PDB file of the backbone (N, CA, C, O) and the ligand in Angstrom, with CONECT records:
HET    LIG  A 101      31
ATOM      1  N   MET A   1       0.828  -1.195   0.000  1.00  0.00           N
ATOM      2  CA  MET A   1       0.000   0.000   0.000  1.00  0.00           C
ATOM      3  C   MET A   1       0.868   1.253   0.000  1.00  0.00           C
ATOM      4  O   MET A   1       1.677   1.448   0.907  1.00  0.00           O
ATOM      5  N   ALA A   2       0.702   2.109  -1.023  1.00  0.00           N
ATOM      6  CA  ALA A   2       1.484   3.337  -1.107  1.00  0.00           C
ATOM      7  C   ALA A   2       0.616   4.513  -0.657  1.00  0.00           C
ATOM      8  O   ALA A   2      -0.610   4.490  -0.769  1.00  0.00           O
ATOM      9  N   VAL A   3       1.289   5.530  -0.150  1.00  0.00           N
ATOM     10  CA  VAL A   3       0.582   6.769   0.204  1.00  0.00           C
ATOM     11  C   VAL A   3       0.919   7.803  -0.861  1.00  0.00           C
ATOM     12  O   VAL A   3       2.093   8.061  -1.130  1.00  0.00           O
ATOM     13  N   LYS A   4      -0.110   8.398  -1.471  1.00  0.00           N
ATOM     14  CA  LYS A   4       0.088   9.371  -2.541  1.00  0.00           C
ATOM     15  C   LYS A   4      -0.615  10.674  -2.206  1.00  0.00           C
ATOM     16  O   LYS A   4      -1.749  10.691  -1.727  1.00  0.00           O
ATOM     17  N   ARG A   5       0.092  11.765  -2.472  1.00  0.00           N
ATOM     18  CA  ARG A   5      -0.459  13.103  -2.182  1.00  0.00           C
ATOM     19  C   ARG A   5      -0.702  13.801  -3.514  1.00  0.00           C
ATOM     20  O   ARG A   5       0.237  14.053  -4.269  1.00  0.00           O
ATOM     21  N   ILE A   6      -1.959  14.111  -3.800  1.00  0.00           N
ATOM     22  CA  ILE A   6      -2.310  14.827  -5.032  1.00  0.00           C
ATOM     23  C   ILE A   6      -2.676  16.245  -4.630  1.00  0.00           C
ATOM     24  O   ILE A   6      -3.641  16.457  -3.896  1.00  0.00           O
ATOM     25  N   VAL A   7      -1.900  17.224  -5.115  1.00  0.00           N
ATOM     26  CA  VAL A   7      -2.139  18.605  -4.674  1.00  0.00           C
ATOM     27  C   VAL A   7      -2.271  19.576  -5.838  1.00  0.00           C
ATOM     28  O   VAL A   7      -1.589  19.466  -6.857  1.00  0.00           O
ATOM     29  N   PHE A   8      -3.175  20.528  -5.647  1.00  0.00           N
ATOM     30  CA  PHE A   8      -3.244  21.723  -6.503  1.00  0.00           C
ATOM     31  C   PHE A   8      -3.088  22.886  -5.542  1.00  0.00           C
ATOM     32  O   PHE A   8      -3.993  23.169  -4.758  1.00  0.00           O
ATOM     33  N   SER A   9      -1.961  23.557  -5.595  1.00  0.00           N
ATOM     34  CA  SER A   9      -1.669  24.575  -4.584  1.00  0.00           C
ATOM     35  C   SER A   9      -0.781  25.664  -5.171  1.00  0.00           C
ATOM     36  O   SER A   9       0.429  25.662  -4.948  1.00  0.00           O
ATOM     37  N   PRO A  10      -1.381  26.609  -5.931  1.00  0.00           N
ATOM     38  CA  PRO A  10      -0.578  27.627  -6.613  1.00  0.00           C
ATOM     39  C   PRO A  10       0.330  28.429  -5.682  1.00  0.00           C
ATOM     40  O   PRO A  10       1.442  28.781  -6.075  1.00  0.00           O
ATOM     41  N   THR A  11      -0.117  28.730  -4.450  1.00  0.00           N
ATOM     42  CA  THR A  11       0.725  29.553  -3.572  1.00  0.00           C
ATOM     43  C   THR A  11       1.252  28.777  -2.365  1.00  0.00           C
ATOM     44  O   THR A  11       1.842  29.374  -1.464  1.00  0.00           O
ATOM     45  N   GLY A  12       1.052  27.465  -2.330  1.00  0.00           N
ATOM     46  CA  GLY A  12       1.759  26.609  -1.367  1.00  0.00           C
ATOM     47  C   GLY A  12       1.093  26.339  -0.030  1.00  0.00           C
ATOM     48  O   GLY A  12       1.543  25.468   0.714  1.00  0.00           O
ATOM     49  N   GLY A  13       0.016  27.079   0.297  1.00  0.00           N
ATOM     50  CA  GLY A  13      -0.610  26.895   1.612  1.00  0.00           C
ATOM     51  C   GLY A  13      -1.240  25.522   1.777  1.00  0.00           C
ATOM     52  O   GLY A  13      -1.025  24.843   2.781  1.00  0.00           O
ATOM     53  N   THR A  14      -2.015  25.124   0.785  1.00  0.00           N
ATOM     54  CA  THR A  14      -2.669  23.820   0.822  1.00  0.00           C
ATOM     55  C   THR A  14      -1.629  22.700   0.813  1.00  0.00           C
ATOM     56  O   THR A  14      -1.782  21.676   1.479  1.00  0.00           O
ATOM     57  N   ASP A  15      -0.576  22.923   0.043  1.00  0.00           N
ATOM     58  CA  ASP A  15       0.493  21.922  -0.052  1.00  0.00           C
ATOM     59  C   ASP A  15       1.130  21.677   1.317  1.00  0.00           C
ATOM     60  O   ASP A  15       1.402  20.534   1.684  1.00  0.00           O
ATOM     61  N   ASN A  16       1.366  22.755   2.068  1.00  0.00           N
ATOM     62  CA  ASN A  16       1.978  22.607   3.402  1.00  0.00           C
ATOM     63  C   ASN A  16       1.122  21.739   4.315  1.00  0.00           C
ATOM     64  O   ASN A  16       1.638  20.874   5.024  1.00  0.00           O
ATOM     65  N   VAL A  17      -0.181  21.970   4.295  1.00  0.00           N
ATOM     66  CA  VAL A  17      -1.087  21.196   5.161  1.00  0.00           C
ATOM     67  C   VAL A  17      -1.129  19.736   4.708  1.00  0.00           C
ATOM     68  O   VAL A  17      -1.059  18.815   5.522  1.00  0.00           O
ATOM     69  N   ALA A  18      -1.246  19.546   3.386  1.00  0.00           N
ATOM     70  CA  ALA A  18      -1.301  18.174   2.852  1.00  0.00           C
ATOM     71  C   ALA A  18      -0.018  17.409   3.186  1.00  0.00           C
ATOM     72  O   ALA A  18      -0.049  16.209   3.458  1.00  0.00           O
ATOM     73  N   LYS A  19       1.109  18.127   3.160  1.00  0.00           N
ATOM     74  CA  LYS A  19       2.405  17.503   3.482  1.00  0.00           C
ATOM     75  C   LYS A  19       2.434  17.026   4.933  1.00  0.00           C
ATOM     76  O   LYS A  19       2.904  15.927   5.227  1.00  0.00           O
ATOM     77  N   LEU A  20       1.929  17.863   5.829  1.00  0.00           N
ATOM     78  CA  LEU A  20       1.885  17.491   7.252  1.00  0.00           C
ATOM     79  C   LEU A  20       1.048  16.225   7.454  1.00  0.00           C
ATOM     80  O   LEU A  20       1.438  15.316   8.187  1.00  0.00           O
ATOM     81  N   ILE A  21      -0.101  16.187   6.792  1.00  0.00           N
ATOM     82  CA  ILE A  21      -1.000  15.028   6.936  1.00  0.00           C
ATOM     83  C   ILE A  21      -0.342  13.775   6.348  1.00  0.00           C
ATOM     84  O   ILE A  21      -0.332  12.714   6.973  1.00  0.00           O
ATOM     85  N   ALA A  22       0.204  13.916   5.140  1.00  0.00           N
ATOM     86  CA  ALA A  22       0.805  12.756   4.468  1.00  0.00           C
ATOM     87  C   ALA A  22       2.023  12.247   5.232  1.00  0.00           C
ATOM     88  O   ALA A  22       2.207  11.038   5.370  1.00  0.00           O
ATOM     89  N   ASN A  23       2.854  13.158   5.728  1.00  0.00           N
ATOM     90  CA  ASN A  23       4.045  12.742   6.499  1.00  0.00           C
ATOM     91  C   ASN A  23       3.653  11.986   7.756  1.00  0.00           C
ATOM     92  O   ASN A  23       4.349  11.071   8.198  1.00  0.00           O
ATOM     93  N   ASN A  24       2.524  12.387   8.322  1.00  0.00           N
ATOM     94  CA  ASN A  24       2.035  11.731   9.529  1.00  0.00           C
ATOM     95  C   ASN A  24       1.637  10.281   9.245  1.00  0.00           C
ATOM     96  O   ASN A  24       1.750   9.417  10.114  1.00  0.00           O
ATOM     97  N   ILE A  25       1.174  10.026   8.023  1.00  0.00           N
ATOM     98  CA  ILE A  25       0.771   8.669   7.641  1.00  0.00           C
ATOM     99  C   ILE A  25       2.001   7.872   7.203  1.00  0.00           C
ATOM    100  O   ILE A  25       2.224   6.750   7.659  1.00  0.00           O
ATOM    101  N   ASN A  26       2.795   8.474   6.310  1.00  0.00           N
ATOM    102  CA  ASN A  26       4.004   7.811   5.826  1.00  0.00           C
ATOM    103  C   ASN A  26       4.947   8.849   5.210  1.00  0.00           C
ATOM    104  O   ASN A  26       4.597   9.503   4.227  1.00  0.00           O
ATOM    105  N   LYS A  27       6.132   8.995   5.785  1.00  0.00           N
ATOM    106  CA  LYS A  27       7.086  10.002   5.294  1.00  0.00           C
ATOM    107  C   LYS A  27       7.574   9.687   3.879  1.00  0.00           C
ATOM    108  O   LYS A  27       8.080  10.566   3.181  1.00  0.00           O
ATOM    109  N   ASP A  28       7.422   8.438   3.464  1.00  0.00           N
ATOM    110  CA  ASP A  28       7.892   8.032   2.135  1.00  0.00           C
ATOM    111  C   ASP A  28       6.808   8.172   1.054  1.00  0.00           C
ATOM    112  O   ASP A  28       6.884   7.515   0.016  1.00  0.00           O
ATOM    113  N   HIS A  29       5.824   9.006   1.288  1.00  0.00           N
ATOM    114  CA  HIS A  29       4.747   9.143   0.298  1.00  0.00           C
ATOM    115  C   HIS A  29       5.254   9.814  -0.980  1.00  0.00           C
ATOM    116  O   HIS A  29       6.269  10.510  -0.974  1.00  0.00           O
ATOM    117  N   SER A  30       4.523   9.588  -2.076  1.00  0.00           N
ATOM    118  CA  SER A  30       4.862  10.265  -3.332  1.00  0.00           C
ATOM    119  C   SER A  30       3.916  11.454  -3.529  1.00  0.00           C
ATOM    120  O   SER A  30       2.840  11.517  -2.934  1.00  0.00           O
ATOM    121  N   THR A  31       4.344  12.391  -4.379  1.00  0.00           N
ATOM    122  CA  THR A  31       3.561  13.610  -4.593  1.00  0.00           C
ATOM    123  C   THR A  31       3.224  13.784  -6.068  1.00  0.00           C
ATOM    124  O   THR A  31       4.084  13.641  -6.936  1.00  0.00           O
ATOM    125  N   ILE A  32       1.962  14.095  -6.337  1.00  0.00           N
ATOM    126  CA  ILE A  32       1.517  14.406  -7.695  1.00  0.00           C
ATOM    127  C   ILE A  32       1.066  15.860  -7.659  1.00  0.00           C
ATOM    128  O   ILE A  32       0.049  16.191  -7.049  1.00  0.00           O
ATOM    129  N   ASP A  33       1.841  16.733  -8.326  1.00  0.00           N
ATOM    130  CA  ASP A  33       1.597  18.170  -8.280  1.00  0.00           C
ATOM    131  C   ASP A  33       0.815  18.606  -9.519  1.00  0.00           C
ATOM    132  O   ASP A  33       1.363  18.664 -10.619  1.00  0.00           O
ATOM    133  N   LEU A  34      -0.467  18.910  -9.330  1.00  0.00           N
ATOM    134  CA  LEU A  34      -1.315  19.268 -10.471  1.00  0.00           C
ATOM    135  C   LEU A  34      -0.970  20.648 -11.046  1.00  0.00           C
ATOM    136  O   LEU A  34      -1.477  21.013 -12.107  1.00  0.00           O
ATOM    137  N   CYS A  35      -0.115  21.417 -10.361  1.00  0.00           N
ATOM    138  CA  CYS A  35       0.328  22.708 -10.906  1.00  0.00           C
ATOM    139  C   CYS A  35       1.497  22.537 -11.877  1.00  0.00           C
ATOM    140  O   CYS A  35       1.892  23.480 -12.563  1.00  0.00           O
ATOM    141  N   ASP A  36       2.042  21.321 -11.925  1.00  0.00           N
ATOM    142  CA  ASP A  36       3.178  21.047 -12.810  1.00  0.00           C
ATOM    143  C   ASP A  36       2.644  20.826 -14.228  1.00  0.00           C
ATOM    144  O   ASP A  36       2.045  19.792 -14.521  1.00  0.00           O
ATOM    145  N   SER A  37       2.869  21.814 -15.103  1.00  0.00           N
ATOM    146  CA  SER A  37       2.290  21.747 -16.452  1.00  0.00           C
ATOM    147  C   SER A  37       2.917  20.643 -17.296  1.00  0.00           C
ATOM    148  O   SER A  37       2.379  20.289 -18.345  1.00  0.00           O
ATOM    149  N   THR A  38       4.051  20.092 -16.851  1.00  0.00           N
ATOM    150  CA  THR A  38       4.691  19.011 -17.610  1.00  0.00           C
ATOM    151  C   THR A  38       4.164  17.638 -17.182  1.00  0.00           C
ATOM    152  O   THR A  38       4.504  16.616 -17.778  1.00  0.00           O
ATOM    153  N   LEU A  39       3.339  17.634 -16.151  1.00  0.00           N
ATOM    154  CA  LEU A  39       2.811  16.367 -15.631  1.00  0.00           C
ATOM    155  C   LEU A  39       1.875  15.711 -16.655  1.00  0.00           C
ATOM    156  O   LEU A  39       0.964  16.355 -17.176  1.00  0.00           O
ATOM    157  N   ASP A  40       2.110  14.433 -16.933  1.00  0.00           N
ATOM    158  CA  ASP A  40       1.244  13.677 -17.833  1.00  0.00           C
ATOM    159  C   ASP A  40       0.220  12.922 -16.978  1.00  0.00           C
ATOM    160  O   ASP A  40       0.531  11.893 -16.377  1.00  0.00           O
ATOM    161  N   LEU A  41      -1.002  13.453 -16.938  1.00  0.00           N
ATOM    162  CA  LEU A  41      -2.035  12.875 -16.060  1.00  0.00           C
ATOM    163  C   LEU A  41      -2.318  11.409 -16.383  1.00  0.00           C
ATOM    164  O   LEU A  41      -2.732  10.643 -15.513  1.00  0.00           O
ATOM    165  N   LYS A  42      -2.092  11.028 -17.635  1.00  0.00           N
ATOM    166  CA  LYS A  42      -2.381   9.648 -18.045  1.00  0.00           C
ATOM    167  C   LYS A  42      -1.404   8.649 -17.412  1.00  0.00           C
ATOM    168  O   LYS A  42      -1.675   7.449 -17.368  1.00  0.00           O
ATOM    169  N   LYS A  43      -0.278   9.151 -16.930  1.00  0.00           N
ATOM    170  CA  LYS A  43       0.727   8.246 -16.341  1.00  0.00           C
ATOM    171  C   LYS A  43       0.506   8.016 -14.847  1.00  0.00           C
ATOM    172  O   LYS A  43       1.201   7.211 -14.227  1.00  0.00           O
ATOM    173  N   ILE A  44      -0.466   8.726 -14.274  1.00  0.00           N
ATOM    174  CA  ILE A  44      -0.728   8.565 -12.848  1.00  0.00           C
ATOM    175  C   ILE A  44      -1.445   7.241 -12.621  1.00  0.00           C
ATOM    176  O   ILE A  44      -2.462   6.951 -13.251  1.00  0.00           O
ATOM    177  N   ARG A  45      -0.903   6.454 -11.721  1.00  0.00           N
ATOM    178  CA  ARG A  45      -1.511   5.160 -11.401  1.00  0.00           C
ATOM    179  C   ARG A  45      -1.902   5.127  -9.931  1.00  0.00           C
ATOM    180  O   ARG A  45      -1.090   5.423  -9.055  1.00  0.00           O
ATOM    181  N   ILE A  46      -3.131   4.771  -9.673  1.00  0.00           N
ATOM    182  CA  ILE A  46      -3.590   4.651  -8.288  1.00  0.00           C
ATOM    183  C   ILE A  46      -4.159   3.253  -8.109  1.00  0.00           C
ATOM    184  O   ILE A  46      -5.089   2.848  -8.807  1.00  0.00           O
ATOM    185  N   ASP A  47      -3.589   2.531  -7.170  1.00  0.00           N
ATOM    186  CA  ASP A  47      -4.039   1.167  -6.884  1.00  0.00           C
ATOM    187  C   ASP A  47      -5.170   1.227  -5.856  1.00  0.00           C
ATOM    188  O   ASP A  47      -5.244   2.152  -5.048  1.00  0.00           O
ATOM    189  N   LYS A  48      -6.034   0.238  -5.903  1.00  0.00           N
ATOM    190  CA  LYS A  48      -7.172   0.254  -4.971  1.00  0.00           C
ATOM    191  C   LYS A  48      -6.728   0.181  -3.510  1.00  0.00           C
ATOM    192  O   LYS A  48      -7.487   0.550  -2.614  1.00  0.00           O
ATOM    193  N   ASN A  49      -5.507  -0.289  -3.265  1.00  0.00           N
ATOM    194  CA  ASN A  49      -5.007  -0.371  -1.887  1.00  0.00           C
ATOM    195  C   ASN A  49      -4.220   0.871  -1.459  1.00  0.00           C
ATOM    196  O   ASN A  49      -3.792   0.964  -0.309  1.00  0.00           O
ATOM    197  N   ASP A  50      -4.029   1.823  -2.374  1.00  0.00           N
ATOM    198  CA  ASP A  50      -3.289   3.041  -2.031  1.00  0.00           C
ATOM    199  C   ASP A  50      -4.118   3.944  -1.123  1.00  0.00           C
ATOM    200  O   ASP A  50      -5.348   3.945  -1.167  1.00  0.00           O
ATOM    201  N   THR A  51      -3.413   4.706  -0.308  1.00  0.00           N
ATOM    202  CA  THR A  51      -4.062   5.781   0.445  1.00  0.00           C
ATOM    203  C   THR A  51      -3.734   7.077  -0.281  1.00  0.00           C
ATOM    204  O   THR A  51      -2.565   7.422  -0.448  1.00  0.00           O
ATOM    205  N   VAL A  52      -4.779   7.801  -0.718  1.00  0.00           N
ATOM    206  CA  VAL A  52      -4.555   9.009  -1.520  1.00  0.00           C
ATOM    207  C   VAL A  52      -5.111  10.223  -0.781  1.00  0.00           C
ATOM    208  O   VAL A  52      -6.264  10.245  -0.349  1.00  0.00           O
ATOM    209  N   ILE A  53      -4.258  11.222  -0.653  1.00  0.00           N
ATOM    210  CA  ILE A  53      -4.678  12.481  -0.028  1.00  0.00           C
ATOM    211  C   ILE A  53      -4.807  13.513  -1.149  1.00  0.00           C
ATOM    212  O   ILE A  53      -3.819  13.850  -1.802  1.00  0.00           O
ATOM    213  N   ILE A  54      -6.007  14.006  -1.368  1.00  0.00           N
ATOM    214  CA  ILE A  54      -6.249  15.000  -2.425  1.00  0.00           C
ATOM    215  C   ILE A  54      -6.518  16.334  -1.755  1.00  0.00           C
ATOM    216  O   ILE A  54      -7.437  16.456  -0.945  1.00  0.00           O
ATOM    217  N   ALA A  55      -5.711  17.337  -2.095  1.00  0.00           N
ATOM    218  CA  ALA A  55      -5.842  18.631  -1.413  1.00  0.00           C
ATOM    219  C   ALA A  55      -5.828  19.773  -2.414  1.00  0.00           C
ATOM    220  O   ALA A  55      -4.953  19.855  -3.275  1.00  0.00           O
ATOM    221  N   MET A  56      -6.821  20.660  -2.286  1.00  0.00           N
ATOM    222  CA  MET A  56      -6.872  21.826  -3.166  1.00  0.00           C
ATOM    223  C   MET A  56      -7.633  22.951  -2.466  1.00  0.00           C
ATOM    224  O   MET A  56      -8.537  22.686  -1.673  1.00  0.00           O
ATOM    225  N   PRO A  57      -7.278  24.195  -2.750  1.00  0.00           N
ATOM    226  CA  PRO A  57      -7.976  25.323  -2.113  1.00  0.00           C
ATOM    227  C   PRO A  57      -9.230  25.679  -2.897  1.00  0.00           C
ATOM    228  O   PRO A  57      -9.513  25.098  -3.945  1.00  0.00           O
ATOM    229  N   SER A  58      -9.965  26.630  -2.376  1.00  0.00           N
ATOM    230  CA  SER A  58     -11.157  27.138  -3.048  1.00  0.00           C
ATOM    231  C   SER A  58     -10.782  28.443  -3.752  1.00  0.00           C
ATOM    232  O   SER A  58     -10.149  29.317  -3.159  1.00  0.00           O
ATOM    233  N   TYR A  59     -11.178  28.565  -5.017  1.00  0.00           N
ATOM    234  CA  TYR A  59     -10.967  29.798  -5.774  1.00  0.00           C
ATOM    235  C   TYR A  59     -12.286  30.221  -6.383  1.00  0.00           C
ATOM    236  O   TYR A  59     -12.868  29.490  -7.184  1.00  0.00           O
ATOM    237  N   GLY A  60     -12.760  31.399  -6.009  1.00  0.00           N
ATOM    238  CA  GLY A  60     -14.030  31.886  -6.542  1.00  0.00           C
ATOM    239  C   GLY A  60     -15.187  30.961  -6.220  1.00  0.00           C
ATOM    240  O   GLY A  60     -16.107  30.791  -7.021  1.00  0.00           O
ATOM    241  N   GLY A  61     -15.129  30.359  -5.027  1.00  0.00           N
ATOM    242  CA  GLY A  61     -16.208  29.473  -4.605  1.00  0.00           C
ATOM    243  C   GLY A  61     -16.155  28.090  -5.236  1.00  0.00           C
ATOM    244  O   GLY A  61     -17.057  27.278  -5.030  1.00  0.00           O
ATOM    245  N   ARG A  62     -15.104  27.817  -6.005  1.00  0.00           N
ATOM    246  CA  ARG A  62     -14.997  26.509  -6.658  1.00  0.00           C
ATOM    247  C   ARG A  62     -13.664  25.858  -6.298  1.00  0.00           C
ATOM    248  O   ARG A  62     -12.718  26.531  -5.888  1.00  0.00           O
ATOM    249  N   ALA A  63     -13.611  24.550  -6.458  1.00  0.00           N
ATOM    250  CA  ALA A  63     -12.346  23.839  -6.292  1.00  0.00           C
ATOM    251  C   ALA A  63     -12.036  23.145  -7.603  1.00  0.00           C
ATOM    252  O   ALA A  63     -12.936  22.571  -8.216  1.00  0.00           O
ATOM    253  N   PRO A  64     -10.774  23.178  -8.057  1.00  0.00           N
ATOM    254  CA  PRO A  64     -10.460  22.468  -9.296  1.00  0.00           C
ATOM    255  C   PRO A  64     -10.690  20.975  -9.102  1.00  0.00           C
ATOM    256  O   PRO A  64     -10.451  20.449  -8.014  1.00  0.00           O
ATOM    257  N   SER A  65     -11.136  20.305 -10.113  1.00  0.00           N
ATOM    258  CA  SER A  65     -11.355  18.863  -9.977  1.00  0.00           C
ATOM    259  C   SER A  65     -10.374  18.102 -10.849  1.00  0.00           C
ATOM    260  O   SER A  65      -9.784  18.653 -11.778  1.00  0.00           O
ATOM    261  N   ILE A  66     -10.216  16.856 -10.540  1.00  0.00           N
ATOM    262  CA  ILE A  66      -9.308  16.009 -11.317  1.00  0.00           C
ATOM    263  C   ILE A  66     -10.098  14.879 -11.947  1.00  0.00           C
ATOM    264  O   ILE A  66     -11.126  14.458 -11.417  1.00  0.00           O
ATOM    265  N   ALA A  67      -9.618  14.396 -13.069  1.00  0.00           N
ATOM    266  CA  ALA A  67     -10.269  13.254 -13.721  1.00  0.00           C
ATOM    267  C   ALA A  67      -9.380  12.033 -13.515  1.00  0.00           C
ATOM    268  O   ALA A  67      -8.190  12.071 -13.827  1.00  0.00           O
ATOM    269  N   ILE A  68      -9.937  10.980 -13.005  1.00  0.00           N
ATOM    270  CA  ILE A  68      -9.180   9.744 -12.848  1.00  0.00           C
ATOM    271  C   ILE A  68      -9.748   8.722 -13.822  1.00  0.00           C
ATOM    272  O   ILE A  68     -10.926   8.372 -13.752  1.00  0.00           O
ATOM    273  N   ASN A  69      -8.894   8.242 -14.739  1.00  0.00           N
ATOM    274  CA  ASN A  69      -9.357   7.279 -15.754  1.00  0.00           C
ATOM    275  C   ASN A  69      -9.397   5.871 -15.190  1.00  0.00           C
ATOM    276  O   ASN A  69      -9.760   4.933 -15.899  1.00  0.00           O
TER     277      ASN A  69
HETATM  278  C1  LIG A 101      -8.649  34.571  -7.092  1.00  0.00           C
HETATM  279  C2  LIG A 101      -8.847  33.916  -5.741  1.00  0.00           C
HETATM  280  C3  LIG A 101     -10.120  33.433  -5.405  1.00  0.00           C
HETATM  281  C4  LIG A 101     -10.343  32.838  -4.130  1.00  0.00           C
HETATM  282  N1  LIG A 101     -11.602  32.400  -3.827  1.00  0.00           N
HETATM  283  C5  LIG A 101     -11.838  31.841  -2.607  1.00  0.00           C
HETATM  284  C6  LIG A 101     -13.142  31.361  -2.249  1.00  0.00           C
HETATM  285  O1  LIG A 101     -14.067  31.455  -3.028  1.00  0.00           O
HETATM  286  N2  LIG A 101     -13.300  30.815  -1.017  1.00  0.00           N
HETATM  287  C7  LIG A 101     -12.281  30.721  -0.107  1.00  0.00           C
HETATM  288  O2  LIG A 101     -12.499  30.250   0.992  1.00  0.00           O
HETATM  289  N3  LIG A 101     -11.030  31.162  -0.431  1.00  0.00           N
HETATM  290  C8  LIG A 101     -10.786  31.713  -1.651  1.00  0.00           C
HETATM  291  N4  LIG A 101      -9.526  32.167  -1.970  1.00  0.00           N
HETATM  292  C9  LIG A 101      -8.459  31.998  -1.002  1.00  0.00           C
HETATM  293  C10 LIG A 101      -7.618  30.774  -1.353  1.00  0.00           C
HETATM  294  O3  LIG A 101      -8.380  29.588  -1.226  1.00  0.00           O
HETATM  295  C11 LIG A 101      -6.442  30.767  -0.358  1.00  0.00           C
HETATM  296  O4  LIG A 101      -5.618  31.849  -0.675  1.00  0.00           O
HETATM  297  C12 LIG A 101      -5.673  29.510  -0.345  1.00  0.00           C
HETATM  298  O5  LIG A 101      -4.891  29.470   0.805  1.00  0.00           O
HETATM  299  C13 LIG A 101      -4.732  29.370  -1.532  1.00  0.00           C
HETATM  300  O6  LIG A 101      -4.200  28.077  -1.459  1.00  0.00           O
HETATM  301  P1  LIG A 101      -2.740  27.723  -1.891  1.00  0.00           P
HETATM  302  O7  LIG A 101      -1.806  28.480  -0.985  1.00  0.00           O
HETATM  303  O8  LIG A 101      -2.646  26.244  -1.683  1.00  0.00           O
HETATM  304  O9  LIG A 101      -2.555  28.091  -3.340  1.00  0.00           O
HETATM  305  C14 LIG A 101      -9.278  32.748  -3.211  1.00  0.00           C
HETATM  306  C15 LIG A 101      -8.003  33.232  -3.566  1.00  0.00           C
HETATM  307  C16 LIG A 101      -7.789  33.802  -4.807  1.00  0.00           C
HETATM  308  C17 LIG A 101      -6.417  34.335  -5.158  1.00  0.00           C
CONECT  278  279
CONECT  279  278  280  307
CONECT  280  279  281
CONECT  281  280  282  305
CONECT  282  281  283
CONECT  283  282  284  290
CONECT  284  283  285  286
CONECT  285  284
CONECT  286  284  287
CONECT  287  286  288  289
CONECT  288  287
CONECT  289  287  290
CONECT  290  283  289  291
CONECT  291  290  292  305
CONECT  292  291  293
CONECT  293  292  294  295
CONECT  294  293
CONECT  295  293  296  297
CONECT  296  295
CONECT  297  295  298  299
CONECT  298  297
CONECT  299  297  300
CONECT  300  299  301
CONECT  301  300  302  303  304
CONECT  302  301
CONECT  303  301
CONECT  304  301
CONECT  305  281  291  306
CONECT  306  305  307
CONECT  307  279  306  308
CONECT  308  307
END
């Protein structure tokens, strides 16, 4: 079981909180940064046994969403 942190955090506040939570579960977690424009979303793999922390702030009353294939 892997711990994965998926974050959208343009100014870093949400990322800091998500990091604290993920480190508390497992310091060896991996990070998927949705602000990274070079990130290939199709290469993201999530296993049914993984623990995934998804963190994003609210902008204009909305939160960005992610598509998982
Ligand atoms: C353009 C803009 C719109 C925002 N809209 C909201 C909002 O609707 N509700 C809210 O609670 N915070 C809103 N915020 C505050 C952000 O959620 C807050 O700054 C957050 O900490 C940014 O997260 P980040 O540091 O992970 O990028 C807004 C901030 C900006 C710059």
